[in-house]
C-alpha positions as CSV (number, residue, x, y, z in Angstrom):
1,M,17.5,-25.5,141.4
2,I,18.2,-27.0,144.9
3,R,15.2,-28.9,146.3
4,A,14.3,-29.9,149.8
5,G,16.2,-32.8,151.1
6,E,19.1,-32.4,148.7
7,P,22.8,-31.9,150.0
8,L,23.5,-28.2,150.8
9,L,26.6,-28.3,152.9
10,E,29.3,-31.1,153.2
11,V,32.1,-30.7,155.6
12,S,34.9,-33.3,155.5
13,G,37.9,-33.6,157.6
14,L,37.9,-29.9,158.7
15,C,40.6,-29.0,161.2
16,V,41.2,-25.6,162.9
17,D,44.2,-24.4,165.0
18,Y,44.7,-21.4,167.2
19,G,48.4,-20.6,166.9
20,S,51.1,-22.5,164.9
21,G,53.9,-24.8,165.4
22,D,54.2,-27.0,168.6
23,D,52.3,-24.6,170.5
24,A,49.2,-24.7,168.4
25,V,45.8,-25.6,170.1
26,H,43.9,-28.0,168.0
27,A,40.4,-26.6,168.3
28,V,38.6,-28.7,165.7
29,I,40.0,-32.1,164.7
30,G,38.6,-33.8,161.5
31,A,35.1,-32.7,161.6
32,D,32.6,-34.4,159.2
33,L,29.1,-33.4,158.8
34,A,26.4,-33.1,156.1
35,L,23.5,-30.8,156.1
36,R,20.5,-31.1,153.7
37,R,18.2,-28.2,152.3
38,G,15.5,-27.6,154.9
39,E,17.1,-29.6,157.6
40,V,17.9,-28.3,161.2
41,F,21.3,-29.7,162.1
42,G,22.2,-29.4,165.9
43,L,25.8,-29.1,167.2
44,A,25.8,-29.8,170.9
45,G,28.5,-30.0,173.7
46,E,29.9,-28.1,176.8
47,S,31.6,-24.7,176.5
48,G,34.9,-24.9,174.7
49,S,34.1,-28.1,172.8
50,G,34.7,-26.4,169.4
51,K,31.2,-25.8,168.2
52,S,31.6,-22.0,167.5
53,T,35.0,-22.4,166.0
54,L,33.6,-25.1,163.6
55,A,30.7,-22.8,162.7
56,Y,32.9,-19.8,162.1
57,A,35.5,-21.9,160.1
58,I,32.4,-23.1,157.7
59,A,31.5,-19.4,157.2
60,R,35.2,-18.4,157.1
61,L,34.8,-15.8,159.9
62,L,37.7,-17.2,162.0
63,R,39.9,-14.4,163.6
64,M,43.5,-14.6,164.0
65,P,45.3,-16.6,165.3
66,G,42.6,-19.1,164.1
67,A,43.3,-20.9,160.9
68,I,41.8,-23.8,159.1
69,T,44.7,-26.4,158.7
70,G,42.8,-29.1,156.7
71,G,39.7,-30.3,155.2
72,E,37.1,-28.9,152.9
73,V,33.6,-27.3,153.2
74,V,31.5,-27.8,150.0
75,F,28.5,-25.5,149.8
76,R,26.1,-26.4,147.1
77,H,24.0,-23.4,146.1
78,E,22.0,-22.5,143.2
79,G,25.0,-21.2,141.3
80,G,26.9,-24.3,141.7
81,A,29.2,-26.0,144.4
82,V,32.2,-24.2,145.9
83,N,34.7,-25.1,148.5
84,L,34.6,-22.3,151.1
85,V,37.9,-23.2,152.4
86,N,39.5,-22.0,149.1
87,A,37.1,-19.3,148.3
88,G,38.5,-15.8,147.6
89,P,37.2,-12.5,149.2
90,A,34.9,-11.6,146.3
91,Q,33.5,-14.9,146.2
92,L,32.7,-14.9,150.0
93,R,31.2,-11.5,149.7
94,E,28.9,-12.8,147.0
95,L,27.8,-16.0,149.0
96,R,27.5,-14.2,152.6
97,W,24.1,-12.9,153.5
98,N,22.8,-14.0,149.8
99,Q,23.3,-17.7,150.4
100,L,24.7,-18.1,153.9
101,A,23.9,-15.8,156.9
102,V,25.0,-16.1,160.6
103,V,23.2,-15.0,163.6
104,L,25.9,-14.4,166.3
105,Q,25.7,-15.3,169.9
106,S,25.4,-11.9,171.5
107,A,22.8,-9.7,169.8
108,M,23.7,-6.8,171.9
109,H,27.3,-6.9,171.1
110,A,26.4,-7.9,167.1
111,L,24.4,-4.8,166.6
112,N,26.1,-1.5,166.5
113,P,24.9,0.5,169.5
114,V,25.0,3.9,167.9
115,L,23.1,3.0,164.7
116,T,19.3,2.6,164.4
117,I,17.8,-0.7,163.7
118,E,16.5,0.9,160.4
119,F,20.2,1.7,159.4
120,Q,21.5,-1.6,160.1
121,L,18.9,-3.6,158.3
122,T,18.9,-1.3,155.1
123,D,22.7,-1.3,155.1
124,V,22.6,-5.0,154.2
125,L,20.0,-4.3,151.5
126,K,22.1,-1.3,150.3
127,A,25.3,-3.5,149.9
128,H,23.5,-6.7,148.2
129,R,20.6,-5.1,146.5
130,P,21.7,-1.9,144.9
131,D,18.6,-1.9,142.6
132,L,16.4,-0.9,145.6
133,D,16.1,2.8,146.3
134,R,15.9,4.4,149.9
135,A,12.1,4.0,150.1
136,A,12.1,0.4,149.0
137,R,14.8,-0.4,151.3
138,R,13.1,1.2,154.4
139,A,9.7,-0.6,153.3
140,C,11.6,-3.9,153.1
141,A,13.2,-3.4,156.6
142,G,9.7,-2.9,157.9
143,E,8.6,-5.9,156.4
144,L,11.6,-8.0,158.0
145,L,10.7,-6.5,161.5
146,K,7.0,-7.7,161.0
147,M,8.3,-11.1,159.8
148,V,9.9,-11.7,163.4
149,G,7.1,-10.1,165.3
150,I,8.2,-6.5,165.8
151,A,6.1,-3.5,165.0
152,P,7.9,-1.4,161.9
153,D,7.9,1.7,164.1
154,R,10.8,0.2,166.0
155,L,13.1,1.0,163.1
156,A,13.8,4.4,164.6
157,S,15.0,2.6,167.9
158,F,18.5,2.0,168.8
159,P,19.6,-1.4,170.1
160,H,19.6,-0.4,173.8
161,E,16.1,0.5,173.4
162,L,15.0,-3.1,172.6
163,S,14.6,-6.1,174.9
164,G,17.0,-9.0,174.6
165,G,14.4,-11.0,172.8
166,M,13.7,-8.2,170.4
167,R,17.5,-7.7,169.7
168,Q,17.7,-11.3,168.9
169,R,14.7,-11.2,166.5
170,V,16.4,-8.2,164.7
171,M,19.4,-10.4,164.2
172,I,17.3,-13.1,162.6
173,A,15.5,-10.6,160.4
174,M,18.8,-9.3,159.2
175,A,20.2,-12.7,158.7
176,L,17.0,-13.7,156.5
177,A,16.7,-10.3,154.7
178,L,18.2,-11.8,151.5
179,Q,16.7,-15.2,151.9
180,P,19.8,-17.3,152.2
181,Q,19.7,-21.0,151.8
182,L,21.7,-21.7,155.0
183,L,21.5,-20.0,158.5
184,I,24.2,-20.6,161.1
185,M,22.8,-19.7,164.5
186,D,25.4,-19.7,167.4
187,E,23.7,-20.0,170.6
188,P,20.8,-17.6,169.5
189,T,18.7,-18.0,172.8
190,T,21.4,-17.6,175.3
191,A,20.6,-15.5,178.2
192,L,17.0,-15.2,177.3
193,D,14.0,-16.3,179.5
194,V,12.4,-19.6,178.6
195,V,9.2,-18.2,177.4
196,T,11.2,-15.7,175.1
197,Q,13.3,-18.5,173.9
198,R,10.1,-20.6,173.0
199,E,8.6,-17.8,171.0
200,I,11.7,-17.1,169.1
201,L,12.2,-20.8,168.2
202,N,8.6,-21.3,167.2
203,E,9.0,-18.1,164.9
204,L,12.3,-19.7,163.5
205,M,10.7,-23.0,162.8
206,D,7.7,-21.2,161.1
207,L,10.1,-19.1,159.0
208,R,12.0,-22.3,157.9
209,T,8.8,-23.8,156.8
210,E,7.9,-20.7,154.9
211,F,11.3,-20.1,153.1
212,G,12.8,-23.6,153.1
213,F,16.3,-22.7,154.5
214,A,18.6,-24.9,156.3
215,V,19.8,-24.3,159.8
216,L,23.0,-25.0,161.7
217,F,22.0,-24.6,165.3
218,I,24.8,-24.5,168.0
219,T,24.0,-24.7,171.7
220,H,25.2,-26.4,174.9
221,D,21.6,-27.3,175.6
222,L,21.1,-30.6,174.2
223,S,17.5,-30.6,175.6
224,L,16.8,-27.7,173.1
225,L,18.1,-29.6,170.1
226,I,16.1,-32.6,170.8
227,E,12.9,-30.5,170.3
228,I,13.9,-28.8,166.9
229,A,16.7,-30.6,165.2
230,D,16.4,-33.3,162.6
231,T,20.1,-34.5,163.2
232,I,22.5,-33.9,166.2
233,A,26.2,-34.1,166.4
234,V,27.8,-34.0,169.8
235,M,31.2,-32.5,170.2
236,Y,33.7,-33.0,172.9
237,A,37.3,-31.5,172.8
238,G,37.3,-30.3,169.2
239,R,36.0,-33.7,168.0
240,I,32.6,-34.9,166.9
241,V,32.1,-38.1,169.1
242,E,28.5,-39.0,168.0
243,S,26.2,-37.9,165.2
244,A,22.6,-39.2,164.9
245,P,19.0,-38.6,164.1
246,A,17.6,-36.5,167.1
247,G,15.0,-39.0,168.0
248,D,17.6,-41.8,168.1
249,L,20.0,-39.9,170.1
250,Y,17.4,-38.8,172.7
251,L,16.1,-42.5,173.1
252,A,19.3,-44.4,172.8
253,P,22.6,-42.5,172.9
254,R,25.6,-44.6,171.9
255,H,28.5,-42.5,173.5
256,P,29.2,-42.0,177.2
257,Y,29.4,-38.4,176.7
258,S,25.9,-38.1,174.9
259,Y,24.6,-40.2,177.7
260,G,26.0,-38.0,180.4
261,L,24.6,-34.8,178.6
262,L,21.0,-36.2,178.4
263,H,21.2,-37.0,182.2
264,S,22.3,-33.4,183.0
265,F,18.8,-31.9,182.7
266,P,15.5,-32.9,184.3
267,G,12.6,-34.0,182.4
268,L,9.4,-31.6,182.4
269,R,7.0,-34.7,182.4
270,G,7.3,-38.4,183.4
271,P,8.6,-40.1,186.4
272,V,11.1,-38.3,188.6
273,R,14.8,-39.5,188.0
274,R,18.1,-38.9,189.4
275,M,20.4,-36.6,187.2
276,T,23.8,-38.0,187.3
277,G,25.8,-35.4,184.9
278,I,29.3,-35.7,184.0
279,A,32.1,-35.9,186.4
280,G,35.2,-33.7,185.9
281,S,35.8,-31.0,183.5
282,P,36.7,-30.5,179.9
283,P,40.5,-31.3,179.0
284,D,43.0,-28.4,178.6
285,L,43.4,-28.5,174.7
286,R,46.9,-27.6,174.9
287,K,47.6,-30.7,176.5
288,P,44.8,-33.4,175.7
289,P,44.7,-36.7,177.2
290,T,46.1,-39.7,175.4
291,G,43.8,-42.0,173.4
292,C,40.1,-41.2,173.8
293,V,40.0,-37.7,175.0
294,F,36.9,-38.4,177.1
295,H,38.6,-41.3,179.0
296,P,39.4,-39.4,182.2
297,R,35.7,-38.4,182.6
298,C,34.3,-41.8,181.5
299,G,32.9,-44.4,183.9
300,Y,33.3,-47.0,181.1
301,A,37.0,-46.4,180.2
302,S,39.3,-49.5,179.8
303,E,43.2,-49.6,179.1
304,R,42.6,-49.4,175.2
305,C,40.8,-46.1,175.7
306,V,43.8,-44.6,177.4
307,R,46.1,-45.9,174.6
308,E,44.0,-45.5,171.4
309,E,41.8,-43.0,170.0
310,P,38.7,-44.4,168.5
311,S,37.5,-43.1,165.1
312,L,33.8,-42.3,164.1
313,A,32.0,-45.5,163.0
314,T,28.7,-47.2,162.7
315,P,28.2,-49.1,166.0
316,A,28.8,-52.9,165.4
317,A,25.2,-53.8,167.0
318,E,23.3,-51.1,165.2
319,P,19.9,-52.6,164.1
320,A,19.6,-53.0,160.4
321,G,17.4,-50.5,158.6
322,T,17.9,-47.7,161.2
323,A,18.9,-44.2,160.1
324,H,22.6,-43.4,159.9
325,R,24.6,-43.1,163.2
326,V,28.2,-42.8,163.9
327,V,30.0,-42.8,167.3
328,A,33.6,-42.8,168.3
329,C,33.8,-45.3,171.2
330,W,35.6,-48.5,171.6
331,L,32.5,-49.9,173.4
332,H,30.9,-50.3,169.9
333,E,33.7,-52.3,168.3
334,P,32.6,-55.9,167.1
335,G,32.7,-58.2,170.1
336,A,32.8,-55.5,172.6
337,A,30.8,-55.8,176.0
338,T,28.6,-52.8,175.4
339,P,26.7,-51.7,178.4
340,A,22.9,-51.9,178.0
341,E,22.2,-48.2,178.4
342,L,24.6,-47.5,175.6
343,A,23.4,-50.5,173.5
344,G,20.0,-49.3,172.9
345,L,18.6,-52.3,175.0
346,A,17.6,-49.9,177.9
347,P,15.9,-46.6,177.1
348,A,18.3,-43.7,178.1
349,L,15.0,-41.5,179.0
350,E,11.4,-42.1,179.2
351,S,9.8,-40.7,176.0
352,T,7.7,-37.7,176.7
353,S,5.7,-37.9,173.5
């Protein structure tokens, strides 16, 4: 039996391309991450950074012309460890929903508009719990709705009869129907108002505490991840450029891109501060920049950044005894003159605790 805190998902060197040959677009390049049972792992970055592609590759839900071209995804569940990259159709069918479930970005598009909520919830149970009869499946579907704060009489409703927040709750209920160990959520609160967003996130955290599942949470909103995630990885142009415990990343980001993201949203409390944002636009992945892909937008770029691409490594000046952090930036090489705001010598943001 897997216990809380033990490794659940280990991604090593994962690469994803769209297309093939010289015209292939490298959407994910050498991604490494580790997720433990019961943990919330956040993936942040601008649109087009590769977050959703990475998540769909993990779940083997990529559509053509997307293809995994390298790396492995080891999922450790109660039945043993399996490399999802090499898993066959029958093995994937057994793992999905039972052990690994996905909440897609647009609930209105993910739900079938011509089928009732009851049919869509019970269809999952019918496929994976053949021992349940029709009455038992309906009762279970009602309990699932109650679990996410929706009255069971809504089973007869169609998706268009529900609000955006209710549709998103239905998707969460469907994903948790079989009590999976891992829940992948692709921007689940996009287009929802902040009050509904807060309610759904609070419910999700309560459900995580109750059932003990892990969450891979994908969003472009880094401020959201700061509140709910244990660990955050920041992606840019298909690469993970920094990974650190959420609190460490918030108070002392090491990568200029992470620093820019943190200064792209206002604080709700504390002194007024100027938002600087990030100049320029994400690169065209068909013709990425040489060296560090962030250098055209980076105010700290040097000649070395233009020529050579840095790899993820522990910062040379990382204080001893701190939680594990890696960053891909030449500013953290031994002997480099690291700016105070990226060296942890000056707080990136005032704490709001």
